[in-house]
N, C-alpha and C positions, 0 to 999 in steps of 0.2 A: 605596506606590510608584504605584498608579493615580492616587491623589489629586494626588501631585506631578507626575505627567504631565499631568493636566488643566489644573492651574494654570500650569504653566511653559510649555505649548504655546499656550495662549490668553490668558493674563494674567488676573489677579483683577481684572476690570473691574466696578466696582460701579455706575457711572452708566449710566443708560440712553441709548444714542445711536441713535435710531430712523433706520432707513432712509428716505430721501426718499419720500413718497408720489408715485406716479405721477400725471401731470396728467390732468385730465379733458378731453382733446382729442378730435378727430374720431374717433380710433380707438375711443373708448368709446361711439360711437353706432352701431356695427355689431354687429347681433344675431348674425350668423354667426361672429363672431370676439371672443368675450368672454373677457377675461383672468380668472383664477382669483382670488378673494378669500376668505380670506386667499391671498397669494401663495405660491408653492412655497418650502419651506424650503431651507436649505443641507443638503448631505449631513451626516449624523452618523457620524464615524468609529466603526469597530466597538468600540475600546476605550472610547471616550467614551460610547457607547450602554450598554456592558455596565457601566460605573461607574454611570452614571445610573439604569439600571434596578435595579441592586443597591440603590442609596439609596432608590429609591421603594418597593422591597419592605421594606427595614427600617423606614422611616418608617411604611408602611401597617400593618405588624405592631405598631409601637409605638402607633399610634393606636387599633387594636383592643384592645390591652392596657389602654391609658388608659381607653377607653370602658368596659370591663368593671370596672375599678377604681373608677370615679366614677359608676357608673350610678345609684346611689342618693343622689347629691348633685347635685340639679337645677342649682343654681347654677354648679357647675363644669361639668357636661354641657352647659349652655348655651354655654360658652366653647370647645367642642371645634372648632367651625368656625374659629376663630382659629388652629388648628393645620392644620386640613384645607386651607386656602387654598394652603399650601405644597406639599402632597402633590399636589394636584389640578393646580396649575400646572405642575409638572415632568412629572407623568404625561401630561397632555394634550399637552405640547409634544413629548414623546418619541413618544407614540403616533401623533400626527397629523403629524409632521415639521414642526413649527412653530417651528423655529429660523431666524432669519433672518439671523443674523450669527455668525460662529464666536466672538465675544467672549461671546455668550449662554450658551455651554456652562459657562463658570465661574460665571456668575451663578445658573444653575439649581442647581449643586452647593451654592453658599451658601444658596439658598432652602431646599434639603433639610436642611442643617445647622441653620438657623434653625428650621425646623419640628420637628426633633428636639429642639432646646433647649426650645422651648415645651412639647412634649409632656411632656418630663421634669419641668418645673416644674408643669405641670397635674396630674400624677400625684401630686406632693407637696402638691397643694392650693394652689398659688401661681399667680399670673397678673399678674406686675409690669407688663406692657404696659397693664393697665387704669388704671394711674395714671401711665404714662409721658407726658411732654410731647414736643413736637416732632413728628416724622414717625412716624406708627404705621398699620400696616395691620391690618385686622381682616375678619371674614367672619360671614355669616349663612346660613341655610338659607331659600331662596326658596319661596314658596308655589306658585309656577308649575309647576315641575318637581321640586322637592325637592333642586335642586343646591345647592351651597355657593358662594356668590358673594362675591368679594373687594370692598373699598373702601379708600381711603386717607384719612387724616385728619391735619390739622394741628392739634395740641393746644397752646393758648397756654401760654407759660411760667408765666403767673400762675394757672393752673388747679390746684386742689388737690381731692382727693377724700376725703371728700364735700364739695361745694362750698357755701359760704354764700350765693352769689348765682347767678343764671342767666346764661348766656353767650350772646353773639351767634353764629349760625351762617350762614356763606356757603356755598351749594353751587355748586361750580365744574364746569361741563361741559366735558369735554376735547375737543380738535379731532380731526379725521379722522386716523386712524392704522392703516393696512391691516395693519401688523405688530405691533399692540398686543396681543400674546398675554398670558395671565395672567402668564407670566414676566416679561415686559417691563413690564407694568402694576405689578407688586409691586416690581420693582427701581426704577422711576421714582418710585415713591410713598415710597420709603425714602431717596431721594437728592436730590430736587428738590422745594422746597416748593410750587412753582406761581407763577403770575403775579401773584397777589394774596395777601397774608397780613396782613390788618388786626390791629392791636394788640388783644389781649384778645378774640380771636375764634377760634372753631373754623372750619375750612375742610374740608368734605366733598368729596372727589374720588371721585364714583360710577364704577365700571368701566362701568356702563350697558350690560352685555352686549356689549361690544366696539365695534363701529363702525357703529351703526345710527341715529345721531343721537337716541339715547335714545327710540326708538320701541317701541311694543308691550311686550315684555319689558324692553326698556331704560328705558321709563317706570316700569314697576312696580318695577324695580331701585332707582331714585332714592328712591321712597317708602318701600320696605322698608329701605334703608340709612338715611334719615332717622329712621324709627321705631327702629331698632336703636340709633342714636347717642343718642336721647332716653331710651332705656331705660337707657343706661349712663353717661351724662353729664348734667349739669345745662344744659339749653338753654331759652333764653327763647322760647316760641312765637311771641312777637310781634316777634322781632328774626331772622328767618329770611329770607335773600334768595337770589335765583338769578342766576348770572353765568356767562358762557361766551364763547368766541371761536371763530370759524370754524364747523366743525360744531357746536361747543358754543355759539356764538351762536344758531345754529338751534334748538338744544335749549331754549336760554334763552327765546327768543320763544315757543316751544310751551308750556313750562311756565307763562310769564307770562300768556298770553292764555286758556289753557284752565283754569287753577287760580288766577285772580287773587285769591281770598280767602286764600290760603295764605301769602302772603309780605309782607314789609315793603317790598321794593324788587326791581327787576330791572335788569340791566345788561348787555344783549346787545351783542356785538361781531362784526360781519361776519356770516357764516353765510348763510342763506337764510330767507326767510319765507313762500314760497309756491312752487308747482310750476311753472306754465306759463311765466310770464315768466322765471324764474331759468334754466330749462333752454334757453329761446331765446337769452338774453343770455349766460349764463356758459358753457353747454354747447354753444351753437349747434346745438341740435337741433330738428328739425321735429316739433313735438309734435302727434300726431293721436289724442287719447283717444276711446274709445267714449263713449257718453251716460253709461254708468254709472261708467266711470272718472273722468269730469269730475264726477259727483255725489260721488263718493268723494274728491276733492280737498278736499271740506269737512272731511274728518277733520284734515288738518294744514296747510291754507292759514290762516296766522295773520291775514292780511289780512281774512279773514271774521269774525274774532273781535276786531278792533281795539277795538271799543266796550268791551271788557272791562279795558281799561287805565284806564278812568274812575277807579277807586279804587286803582289800583297805580302808585305813582310808579316811572317808568322812565327810565333814561339810557341811550341808545344811543351806541355808538361805531363809527366807520369811519375807516379810513386814506383821505385825500384821493384817492389813486391807486388805491385797491383796487377791483377789479371787484366784490367782494362788498359794496361799499357799496350796491349795488342793493338788498339786503334792507332796510336801514333806509329807503331812499328809497321803496320800495313801502309800508312800513309807515306812513311819513309821510303818503303820499297817502291811504291808508285812514282813518287817524285824522283827518286834515283834513275828510273826508267826515262824521265823527262830531262834528265841532266841536272837536276835541283837537289841540293843536300838540305834535309830538314834540320832546322835548329830544335833540338829535342833536350830540354832540361830534365834530368832525372833526380827525383828526391831520394837520396841514399838511405836505405832501410825503410822507407815509407811504403805504406800499403794505399789504401784508397783515400788519400788526403794529400794536402800540400804539406811538404817538409820546409821548415822555417827559412833556411838559407837558400834553398832552391826557389822558394816563393819570391824572396827579395831579389833573386837573380831575374826571374821572369818579370817582376816589376821594373827592375832597372832597364831592361831591354825594351820593354813596351812603352815605358816612359820616354825614353830616348827616341824612339820611332815615332811616336804620337806628336812629340814636340816639333818634329819636322814637318809632320802632316802629309796627307795625301797629295800626290801629284795628279791632278785630274786629267792631264793629257800627257801621259808618258809617251816617249820617243817610239817604244816598240810595244805591241800588244800581241801576246799570244794567248789564245782562247780556244777551249774545247767545249762541245756540248753534245748531247744525245737527244734533247728534247727541247722544243721552242720556247717552253715556258722560261727556261733559263738560257737567254739568248744574248746577254749584253756583257761586255767588259770594256769599261772606260768609253772611248769614242767609236768603238766597233759594235754593231748591232746585226746579228744574224736573223734575217727575216724569213728565210725559207731553206728547208732541207731537201735534198734529193731523195733521201730515205731516212725516216724516224728510227731511232734505236740503234743506229750505226753511228760510229765516232764521226763527227763533223768538226773541222779545225780551221782556224784563222790564224795566219801570221802576218800582222800589218806593221809596216815600218814607215816613219816620217823620214825618208831618206834624205831630203834636203828641204829648202823653204818653197820649192817648187813641185815636189814630186812625192807620192805615196806609192810604196810598193806593197803588194799584197799577194799572198799565196792562199788558196783555200782547198778544202777537201770536203766533199759530200754537202756543199752549200750552193744554192741557186738564186738567193736573193740577200742583198747586203745594203745596210746604210752605214755611212760614216757621219758622224754628228759631233760637233763640238759647240758648247754654249757660248753666249756673247762674252768677249774678252779672253777667250781661251785658245782660239786658232792661231798657231805659230806660222802658218803658211803666208806667204806674200800675197797681199790683197790687191796688188797692181796687175797681176796676171792670172789667167785661169790655171787652177792646179792641174797637174798630170797624175792620173792614177793609173798604175801599171798593174793590172789585175790578172793573175795566172798568166803573165807574159804578154798581155794585150794592153797597149797604150790607150787610155781613154782620157779625153778632155773632160773634166768635172765641172761641177757648178762653181760660181764664183764665191770667193771669200767676202762676207759682208764688211762694211765699214766699222761695224761695231765688234769685228773679229769673231763672228760667228760663222759657222760652216756647216752645210748639210748636203749630202749628195746620196742618191739611191741608184742601186745597180742591180739588174736582173740578167740572169744567164739565159740566153735564147739559143736557137739552133745555130746561130751566127756567133756564138759566144757571148761574152759579158757586154752589156749595153748600159749606158746611163739612160735613166728614166725619170720623169718628172714625179710619178707616184708608183708605189707598189700595190696600190689597190686595183683589183680586176673585177669584172662582173661575175666571172666564174667563181664558184666557191672552191677553196683550196685551204690547206693547213697553213696558219700563220701564227705569230706569237699570241697566245691567249685564246686561240681557237684551234687547238690541235689535238684534243683528246689527252689521255684516255678518260674513262668515265669520271674519275675522281677529279679531274680538272674543273668540273662545274662548280665545285664546292670550295674553289679558290675565290670566288666572286659571288655577287649577290644571286641568291637562288629562291625560288618559290616552289613549294610543293603543292601539286594540283591533284585534289581528291576526285575520283570519278563519281557521278550521281546516277549513271545508267545501269542497266542490267548487264552483267558480265556474260561473255561468251558461254562460260560454263561454270558450274559451282566450284570445281577444283582450282580453276584459275582465279576466280573471285575470292576464293578463301586465301589463297596464297598472297595475292596483291593486298588484301586487307591486313594480314599479319605481317607482312614486309613493311608496308607503310608505317605501321605501328612501331615496328622495331627500328625503322629509320628515325622517327621522331624521338623515341626514348633514348637511343643511341647518340643522336646528335647532341641531346642535352647532356647526357652523362659524359661523353668523350670530348666535346668541343664546347661545352658550358654555354650554350646559346639556346634560343627558342626559334625553331625554324618557322619561316612564315608559311601558312597553309591557306588555300582557298579552294572552293569546289570549281570544278571546270565550267560551270555556267556563269560563275562571277568574273571571270578572267577579262580584264581590260586592255585596251591598247597601251595604256601606261604599263601595265604588267609585263606585256610582250616586249615593250621597249627597254624595260630596266632590269629584268630579271632573267636568268637562266631557269627554264621551266622544267620541273621534275614531274613527269606525267605518270600517275599511277593508274593502272588499269588496262583495258584493252580496247580495240576500235569500237566495240559496242557499249562499252561503259564510260569511256572518257571522251567527251565531245571535241576536245582539242586534238587528241590523237586522231580521232575520226576525220578531222577536218584536214590533217596534214599528211595522212598515211600515204597517199599517192606519190608525194614527193620525198618519202623516205626510202633508204636502201633495203630496208627489210619489209617483206610482206606479211600480212598477218590477217586471216579471216577464219570462219568457222571450219574450214577444211584443214588449214595448216599454217605454220609458220615458215616463210620462205626466206632462205639466206643463199643468195645466188642459186645454184642449181639443186641445192638441198632443201628438202622439205620435212618438217617435223609436225607430228600429230598435235593439233591445237587443243585436243582434250586434256593435255597434261604437259605441254611446252609453252614456255614464255620467253619471249626475246627481251634482253636487256641491252641498252646501247646509248651512246652518245652521238649527236649530230648537230650541225648548224640548224638552228630553227628557221624552217621555211618561211615563217612569218616575219622573222628578223634575223637574217644570217649572221649578224654580228654577235648574236647570243646562242646558247645552246638549247636543244631539248635533250632531256635524259628520260629514257623509258624504264621505269621499274627498278630504280636503284638509287641508293644513297651512296656514301664513301664505301669502298669495296672490301676493306679489311674488317675483320669481325672479332669476337670475344677471345678467341684464342690468341690473337695478335696483340691484344692489349697487354698480355703478360710480359712481354719483352718489347722495348721500343724499337729495337732492330727489325722486328717483324712488321712494324707498321708501314707497310709499302703496298700501293695499290695491288689488288689481286686479280682484277679483271681488266682486259684490255678495252678496246673501243666498242666491242660488241661480243655478245655471247647469247647462247640459247641454253635455257635451264630446263631440265626435266624436273617438274615440281612434284611428281609422284615420289621422288626421292627426298625424304625430309630434310629440311635445312638443318644445320649444325653450327658449331662455334667457329667453323672455317668457311663454309659456303652457304648460300640462300637455296641451294638445290643442287641437283646433279648437273655439272656443265657438261654439255655434249657437243657444243661447237663454240669456238671463241676466236677472236682474231682482231687485227687492226685494219682499219681503212687505209687506203693509200693516201698519197699526198694531195690528192684531189677529192677526198672523202668518198671514194668509190670502193666497192668490194674488190680485193685483190684478185687479178686473174689466176685460175687455177690450172 
């Protein structure tokens, strides 16, 4: 009876019909009046809630029973996330009031039924969705927070498992959708194939952790989804391309310039490609960054990385009358400075959409490029970076910078079968690496690497035609070294800050159990940790791992970045490592170099290699550093604090900051406070 009530009242609507996203107008430039994202949902009638909660309970119990039944069958257990995505989608929507249209209630019920069907099949040892063609939704467990994340897939009709050949894969980044809950994402991905469906090609639609332009966890989500697909389907590594439109176009620019060696082609449409000019032009915002915020624009300003398209064929699209044409225009200017001309297809008369003939031309060009495929070992690599998280292009890996947030550049050339010529700028550690079967150098003699004019005999090429050599710049110039690991802590890829970098990998939030130094600090810590947990869920669609300080184990220290909330009196882990941290903190004050701040109303927030495990971070009193105001426009979603800051918590937190920032900066390349 209840099921009939739900379907008759709201209709069995299968297709996703999103509510229109509110415009990024002047109202979204007011810090004191920030609208909620995700927006408030529609009220859930009591009978509908009762029915959905009953379905969630049934499916949850079924998943537990299936897990128990298949726990000794790893191949089946690995498929359990393909069931859990349905359970989580509806559970989150009900618990967080994230139904945005009454028609979504029926869709949620259908997802519960689909989850139950998959669960029963999996209990029987069956998973027909693994060989299904057409529109398929799947899930995986994220390393970041252990959450189950969904993705959509278009599987070509020509695919048969096991496949005798490897298939093309296009990654499509979705546009901004403030009501793109997991329920709506799963419904859409099973009813709409998307903007592009090339023949004989897979198309991945990553969820991207909701609506963050595939940044931070959204970036990791894409790579984890690609890895999951490659494990379960036959994909050609050299025919993977990235595409997207609007917010997805911005994501496409980011993935293209930050990871140029991964793709056969890139096809960004509209979007944004940098922060400052876009917000001025599109948002009509008066942009007034601090010095460190401006430095942090180098994380996502694709114009700074334009040179990296040297080896990546790129076809941009814009509607002639689209305000977001600004993105490709800015990239065109940046590329011109590097001597590269951007291929920019313009849709005549079009606004924020694809024009039919222009779309066909984009397809023609991308199809031609992807048919040739990526060359994994191009003769010449030109690469620029400002931040060690983005450190690789094809066979060149930047392992150390002389100074972060300044342009670093490599120009590497396979001069002949015996010689590699390299010029660098602002780099002090480098790896050259070619996978088995890929090295074109002569394997009967030791290669010569001429590095910034110095000739160095490099490591031998293997008989499998693999090659790897490490180089470090010393007082005597560049040297070949066996390893780039050193006993001293220093900034290297994946351990280079700023604070937000900790949330690209597995993290664990550590709750204090002791008595805080004072009530003001204790109240601020409690409020900010709660804020962090709520907003991780809302903006990155996971459930952060949390443990109390007294329960932290050796495994926790080995496997996670630890986010320590509290102070040296209240958090036992912070108390244990305080003497080895660059920031002092006691009842008298917070000490940063020669500066001391009153401990009664000041709190340090910072990131640092964990003294208990220097291959992981500790973060003190911070989650990701952009806040509610920045959710309103994706171009704002850039790290807002550097490696360390001191906050005056007597100044109330707001939609931009967690308090008054009275000191902030970056540690140097050896994780020391910079000399003043």
